[in-house]
C-alpha positions as CSV (number, residue, x, y, z in Angstrom):
1,M,7.4,-20.5,-14.1
2,L,3.9,-19.2,-14.9
3,Y,1.9,-19.8,-18.0
4,A,-0.8,-17.1,-18.6
5,N,-3.3,-18.4,-21.1
6,I,-5.1,-15.5,-22.8
7,G,-7.5,-16.6,-25.5
8,N,-5.5,-18.1,-28.3
9,F,-2.3,-16.4,-27.1
10,M,-0.2,-18.1,-24.5
11,P,2.9,-16.0,-23.4
12,K,5.4,-17.8,-21.2
13,I,6.4,-15.7,-18.2
14,E,9.6,-16.6,-16.3
15,E,9.3,-16.1,-12.6
16,N,11.7,-13.1,-12.6
17,Q,11.4,-12.0,-16.2
18,S,9.1,-9.8,-18.3
19,P,8.6,-9.4,-22.0
20,A,9.8,-6.3,-23.7
21,P,7.9,-3.2,-22.4
22,E,6.3,-2.5,-25.8
23,V,5.0,-6.1,-26.4
24,S,1.3,-6.5,-25.7
25,F,0.0,-9.6,-24.0
26,L,-3.4,-9.2,-25.6
27,K,-4.1,-8.2,-29.2
28,N,-5.1,-4.6,-29.2
29,D,-8.9,-4.5,-29.4
30,K,-10.4,-1.1,-30.1
31,S,-13.8,-2.4,-29.2
32,K,-12.8,-2.4,-25.5
33,K,-13.5,1.1,-24.1
34,V,-11.6,2.1,-21.1
35,K,-12.0,5.5,-19.4
36,F,-8.9,6.8,-17.5
37,E,-9.1,9.1,-14.5
38,M,-6.4,10.4,-12.2
39,I,-7.6,11.4,-8.7
40,R,-5.2,13.1,-6.2
41,A,-5.8,14.3,-2.7
42,G,-9.1,12.4,-2.5
43,S,-10.2,10.8,0.7
44,Y,-10.2,7.0,0.7
45,K,-14.0,6.9,1.5
46,D,-14.9,9.2,-1.4
47,V,-12.8,7.1,-3.9
48,W,-14.1,3.8,-2.5
49,D,-17.7,5.1,-2.9
50,Y,-16.9,6.2,-6.4
51,Q,-15.3,3.0,-7.6
52,T,-18.2,1.1,-6.0
53,S,-20.6,3.2,-8.0
54,L,-18.7,2.4,-11.2
55,H,-18.6,-1.3,-10.3
56,K,-22.4,-1.3,-9.7
57,G,-22.9,0.4,-13.1
58,L,-21.1,-2.4,-14.9
59,M,-23.1,-4.9,-12.9
60,E,-26.3,-3.2,-14.1
61,V,-25.2,-3.7,-17.7
62,K,-25.1,-7.5,-17.1
63,K,-28.2,-7.8,-14.9
64,G,-30.9,-9.9,-16.6
65,I,-29.0,-10.2,-19.9
66,L,-28.1,-13.7,-20.9
67,K,-25.8,-12.5,-23.7
68,P,-24.6,-8.9,-23.0
69,D,-23.4,-6.8,-25.9
70,F,-19.8,-6.3,-24.6
71,S,-19.1,-3.7,-27.3
72,N,-21.1,-1.3,-25.2
73,T,-19.3,-2.0,-22.0
74,L,-17.3,1.0,-20.6
75,H,-14.4,-0.1,-18.3
76,H,-12.5,2.2,-16.0
77,L,-9.0,2.7,-14.7
78,L,-8.5,5.0,-11.7
79,L,-5.0,6.0,-10.5
80,C,-5.3,7.7,-7.1
81,E,-3.2,9.3,-4.3
82,H,-4.9,9.0,-1.0
83,A,-4.6,10.7,2.3
84,P,-3.0,8.4,4.9
85,V,-5.2,5.3,5.5
86,Y,-4.8,1.7,6.7
87,T,-7.1,-0.8,5.0
88,L,-7.8,-4.4,6.1
89,G,-9.0,-7.0,3.6
90,K,-11.7,-9.5,4.4
91,S,-9.3,-12.2,5.2
92,G,-7.1,-9.9,7.3
93,D,-6.3,-10.0,11.1
94,D,-7.1,-7.0,13.3
95,S,-4.1,-7.7,15.4
96,H,-1.9,-6.8,12.4
97,L,-2.8,-3.1,13.0
98,L,-0.1,-2.2,15.6
99,M,-0.7,1.6,15.8
100,N,-3.2,2.5,18.6
101,D,-6.1,4.8,18.1
102,S,-4.5,7.8,19.7
103,D,-1.4,7.5,17.6
104,R,-3.5,7.1,14.5
105,E,-5.4,10.3,15.4
106,A,-2.2,12.1,16.0
107,R,-0.9,11.1,12.6
108,K,-4.3,11.6,11.0
109,V,-4.4,8.1,9.6
110,E,-7.9,6.6,8.9
111,Y,-8.7,2.9,9.1
112,F,-11.2,0.9,7.0
113,K,-12.2,-2.7,6.8
114,I,-13.0,-3.4,3.1
115,N,-14.1,-6.3,0.8
116,R,-10.9,-6.9,-1.1
117,G,-8.7,-10.0,-0.6
118,G,-5.5,-9.9,1.4
119,D,-4.6,-8.5,4.8
120,I,-3.6,-5.0,6.0
121,T,-1.8,-2.4,4.0
122,F,-1.2,1.4,3.9
123,H,-2.2,4.0,1.3
124,G,-1.1,7.5,1.4
125,P,0.8,10.4,-0.2
126,G,3.5,9.4,-2.7
127,Q,1.8,6.1,-3.5
128,I,-0.2,5.3,-6.6
129,T,-3.2,3.3,-5.8
130,G,-4.7,1.8,-9.0
131,Y,-8.3,0.7,-9.3
132,P,-9.1,-1.2,-12.6
133,I,-12.8,-1.7,-12.9
134,L,-13.1,-4.1,-15.7
135,D,-15.6,-6.7,-16.9
136,L,-13.2,-9.6,-17.3
137,E,-15.7,-11.4,-19.5
138,C,-14.5,-8.9,-22.2
139,F,-10.9,-10.0,-21.6
140,F,-10.6,-13.5,-20.1
141,T,-12.1,-15.3,-17.1
142,D,-9.2,-16.3,-14.8
143,V,-8.6,-14.6,-11.5
144,H,-5.0,-16.0,-11.2
145,Q,-4.2,-14.6,-14.6
146,Y,-5.7,-11.2,-13.8
147,V,-3.4,-10.9,-10.7
148,R,-0.3,-12.0,-12.7
149,L,-1.1,-9.4,-15.4
150,L,-1.4,-6.6,-12.7
151,E,2.0,-7.7,-11.5
152,E,3.2,-7.6,-15.1
153,V,2.1,-4.0,-15.5
154,I,4.1,-3.0,-12.4
155,I,7.2,-5.0,-13.5
156,R,7.3,-3.2,-16.8
157,V,7.0,0.2,-15.2
158,L,9.8,-0.5,-12.8
159,A,12.0,-1.7,-15.7
160,E,11.7,1.8,-17.1
161,Y,13.5,3.0,-14.0
162,D,16.1,0.2,-14.2
163,I,14.5,-1.5,-11.2
164,L,14.1,-5.3,-11.5
165,G,10.7,-6.2,-10.1
166,K,10.1,-9.8,-9.3
167,R,7.4,-12.3,-8.5
168,I,8.0,-14.4,-5.4
169,N,6.5,-17.9,-5.1
170,G,3.7,-17.9,-2.5
171,F,3.2,-14.2,-2.4
172,T,1.2,-11.7,-4.5
173,G,2.5,-8.3,-5.5
174,V,5.9,-7.2,-6.9
175,W,9.1,-7.3,-5.0
176,V,12.7,-6.1,-5.2
177,E,15.4,-8.6,-4.1
178,D,19.1,-8.5,-3.3
179,E,21.6,-9.7,-0.7
180,F,19.8,-7.6,1.9
181,G,16.5,-9.4,1.5
182,Q,13.2,-9.1,-0.3
183,R,11.2,-5.8,-0.3
184,K,7.7,-5.4,-1.5
185,I,7.3,-2.4,-3.7
186,C,3.7,-3.0,-4.9
187,A,0.9,-4.7,-3.0
188,I,-2.1,-6.2,-4.8
189,G,-5.6,-7.0,-3.4
190,V,-8.7,-7.5,-5.6
191,H,-12.4,-8.4,-5.4
192,L,-14.5,-9.8,-8.2
193,S,-18.2,-10.1,-8.6
194,R,-19.7,-11.6,-11.7
195,W,-16.2,-11.2,-13.2
196,I,-16.2,-7.4,-12.6
197,T,-13.1,-6.3,-10.8
198,L,-12.8,-3.9,-7.8
199,H,-9.8,-2.6,-5.8
200,G,-6.4,-3.3,-7.3
201,F,-2.8,-2.4,-6.6
202,A,-0.7,0.1,-4.6
203,L,2.7,1.1,-5.9
204,N,5.1,3.0,-3.6
205,V,6.7,5.9,-5.4
206,S,7.8,8.4,-2.8
207,T,5.7,7.0,0.1
208,D,6.8,7.7,3.7
209,L,7.6,4.1,4.6
210,S,7.5,4.9,8.3
211,Y,3.7,4.4,8.1
212,F,4.3,0.7,7.5
213,G,5.8,0.5,11.0
214,G,2.2,0.9,12.3
215,I,1.1,-2.4,10.8
216,I,2.3,-5.9,9.8
217,P,2.2,-5.2,6.1
218,C,0.0,-7.8,4.3
219,G,0.3,-9.9,7.5
220,I,3.8,-11.0,6.5
221,Q,6.0,-11.5,9.5
222,E,9.2,-12.9,8.0
223,S,12.2,-10.8,9.0
224,N,13.8,-10.8,5.5
225,K,10.6,-9.3,3.9
226,T,10.1,-5.5,4.2
227,V,8.7,-2.7,2.1
228,T,10.3,-0.2,-0.2
229,S,9.6,2.5,-2.8
230,I,10.9,3.6,-6.2
231,N,12.6,6.6,-4.5
232,N,14.1,4.4,-1.9
233,E,15.5,2.0,-4.5
234,L,16.9,4.8,-6.7
235,N,18.0,7.0,-3.8
236,K,16.5,10.0,-5.7
237,E,13.1,11.7,-6.2
238,V,10.8,10.5,-8.9
239,N,7.8,12.4,-10.1
240,W,4.5,10.8,-9.1
241,E,2.7,11.9,-12.3
242,D,5.5,10.6,-14.5
243,V,5.1,7.2,-12.9
244,A,1.3,7.4,-13.3
245,E,1.6,8.1,-17.0
246,K,3.9,5.0,-17.4
247,L,1.4,2.9,-15.5
248,K,-1.4,4.2,-17.7
249,H,0.5,3.3,-20.9
250,Q,1.7,-0.2,-19.7
251,F,-1.7,-1.1,-18.5
252,S,-3.1,-0.6,-22.0
253,M,-0.2,-2.5,-23.5
254,V,-0.6,-5.5,-21.2
255,F,-4.4,-5.7,-21.3
256,G,-4.7,-4.8,-25.0
257,F,-7.0,-1.8,-25.3
258,E,-7.1,1.9,-26.1
259,Y,-8.5,4.7,-23.9
260,I,-11.5,6.7,-24.9
């Protein structure tokens, strides 16, 4: 099991369980200011440049200040839907991109090497890619805890669709598991600089899963581990924006803040 220590509050998280969806991990703190934005049909490069500029803005707040006034810190949460793109993390392996250049061009799939953790993954239509840009010194200073809480947000949203999301020992992200195997429904890859977060998570809603055939997703080559989506698990269409609104709500519940 996992113990997530948050200030003076220590919730106990069972490996495959989650607290009630309306229970906050952190005490709601109105002094934390978070701006929410939804970006659809944006190119990956444009959104990457935008989140980088927001990240640099938070860095500027801290530069040269020994004791920053955190009450003036503006955090951000971006929920995006990208055009098809493969991204390779800084610890990734180029050989995990299986699709050749001509096939990528034919399918209009871009490819970027970026500075997040993890290996290779896909972003595209029908997927919600979330970029929390937070100064964790306003919340807690624990990378492991941060990743676990991102997983918690996803697990709570899936529970609203009667899907049991799980953590799997040794792997980040959120999974669905049954007698047919383990299927990753949400990938997570983050980067932190001076406790300010960049990159985030990718939740498959109605994603065309055939794109994952062009890579070795997250570098995982075990035959019983594949990828899935909410639509695939429910065998019906789910509205992207409805899922995004649930993500927005659960993110504020887990991290204990209100949007401006």
